[in-house]
C-alpha positions, 0 to 999 in steps of 0.5 A: 096867576097859578101854577101846578106842581108836585107836592112838597114837604113845605105844603104841610100847614096849608094842606092841613088848613084845607083838610081840617076845614069842615066846610071845605070837607063837606063834599070830600071823600074823607072826614075832617082831619083832626091833627097835623100828624094825620095831615102829615101821614096823608101828605107822605103817603098820598103825595110824596111817597106815591109811585111815579105813575100816580104822583105825576097826576097828584099836583098842588095848585099854587100861587105863582108869585110865592108858591103858596099851596092853595089846594090840590088837583088829582086824577084817580086812575083806579077802576079805570074811571080816571076820576078828576078830584080837586079842592081849595082852601076856603079863603080862595073859593069863588075866585075861578082858581079851580076852573083855571087849574082844571083847564091847565090840568086838562092841557097837561093830560092832553100833552102827556097823551096817556089818558083817553078820557077823564070822569068827574062826579059831584054831589048834586048839592055841590053846585059849584063843583058841577059848574067847574065841570061844565066850564072846563068842557066836561059833558054830563052823562048820568046821575046815580045814587050811592051809599057813600063810605066812609061818611055813610050817607046816601048821595046822588052824584052827577057824572061828567066825562071829558074825552081826549080821543074821538069816539070814546065810550061813556064810562058806565061803571057808576051807572052799572053798579048803582041806581041811576037816572038822567037829568035834563040839565040846563046849562 
């Protein structure tokens, strides 16, 4: 069983385990963290010292039994994308933990009532992430090409959306700013 909670200083070593793992970071938007100091700075700036509006949507995924940090889930509110992001330490992969955490997070967002919709994107090669998006009820909208910085690689992303309110328009900024196309995804 898992819980979602705000990050704490004690999460440093587990966060470093996640951020320093090359396989885990393959599809994340930053390079592998090389030092504990780099992880400490990230923990401080992104989680512990973020303003209240941001930090309430940046949570640790933890085991309920011992409060061990397994990963993170967050919502990026910039550019009105309300983009969902998540990652788990490698030893906890393929156990349904991210799907469960995302479902809990959606319930939290619904209860808060401040967010009308969320989006999530995944590299088409990251099939597991796409499955999570489908399992939590997100709907595929379109695919697009992006030259992805800071890794400086060409990536094709699939964009999914989940609406909390009826009649919500599709978030189209990714489509408007990149070469896009539609795929026939069989679920």
